C-alpha positions in Angstrom: 195.3 160.8 64.7 194.0 160.4 61.4 192.9 157.9 59.1 196.2 158.1 57.1 198.1 157.7 60.3 196.0 154.8 61.3 196.2 153.7 57.8 200.5 154.1 58.1 200.3 152.2 62.1 198.5 148.9 60.7 201.4 149.0 58.2 204.5 149.2 60.6 202.4 146.3 62.8 202.2 143.8 59.7 205.6 144.1 58.3 206.7 143.8 63.1 204.3 141.0 62.6 205.1 139.1 59.7 209.0 139.9 61.5 208.5 138.3 64.7 206.6 135.1 62.6 210.4 135.0 60.8 212.2 135.4 64.0 210.5 132.6 65.2 210.7 130.3 62.6 214.7 131.5 62.2 215.2 130.0 65.9 212.9 126.9 64.7 215.4 127.1 61.5 218.3 127.0 63.6 217.7 124.4 65.8 216.4 121.4 63.0 220.2 122.7 61.4 221.4 120.9 64.5 221.7 117.9 61.8 224.6 115.9 59.9 226.0 118.7 57.2 226.2 121.5 58.8 228.3 123.2 56.8 225.8 123.5 54.1 222.8 123.6 57.4 225.3 126.4 58.4 226.0 128.6 55.1 222.1 128.6 54.8 221.6 129.5 57.8 224.2 132.2 57.5 222.0 133.1 54.6 218.9 133.3 56.3 220.3 136.2 58.6 221.4 138.2 55.9 217.8 138.3 54.2 216.2 139.1 57.8 218.6 141.6 58.3 217.7 143.1 55.1 213.8 142.8 56.4 214.8 144.8 59.7 216.3 147.0 58.2 213.5 147.8 55.7 210.7 147.5 58.8 212.8 149.9 60.9 213.7 152.6 57.7 209.6 152.6 57.4 209.5 153.3 60.9 211.1 156.8 60.9 209.3 157.8 56.8 207.6 160.9 56.6 203.8 160.5 56.5 204.4 163.3 53.1 206.5 160.7 51.5 204.7 156.9 53.6 203.1 155.3 50.6 205.5 155.4 47.6 208.6 154.8 50.1 206.6 152.2 51.4 206.8 149.9 48.3 209.8 151.0 46.5 211.7 149.9 50.1 210.0 147.1 51.4 208.7 145.6 48.6 204.8 144.2 48.7 204.3 142.0 51.7 204.6 138.7 49.3 207.9 139.1 49.2 208.1 138.5 53.5 205.6 135.6 52.7 208.4 133.9 50.4 210.9 134.3 52.9 208.6 132.9 55.8 207.6 129.9 53.1 211.2 129.6 52.2 212.4 129.4 56.0 209.2 127.0 56.8 210.7 124.8 53.9 214.0 124.3 55.3 212.7 123.5 58.8 210.2 120.4 57.3 214.2 118.5 55.3 215.5 119.5 58.8 213.1 118.7 61.6 
């Protein structure tokens, strides 16, 4: 495996790791949302689920991307990791308000 392939594998593992963390947060958010005002919580959870689905599609797309286009496509398709971190922080904020 070349160093480029190793770097790509490392990035893929980072995306998968963040997605796993987001899944764990989403499960906690679902449990925390089992409170009064369920309609508003249900709407927020649907939004979280839709955002999570987009992140999963992005991660799947990145895994199947040709090596030659990986760097340019990844930045365009996935955006910086900061976007993923912001989503995770939004989930954490929701959990804190509801736990």
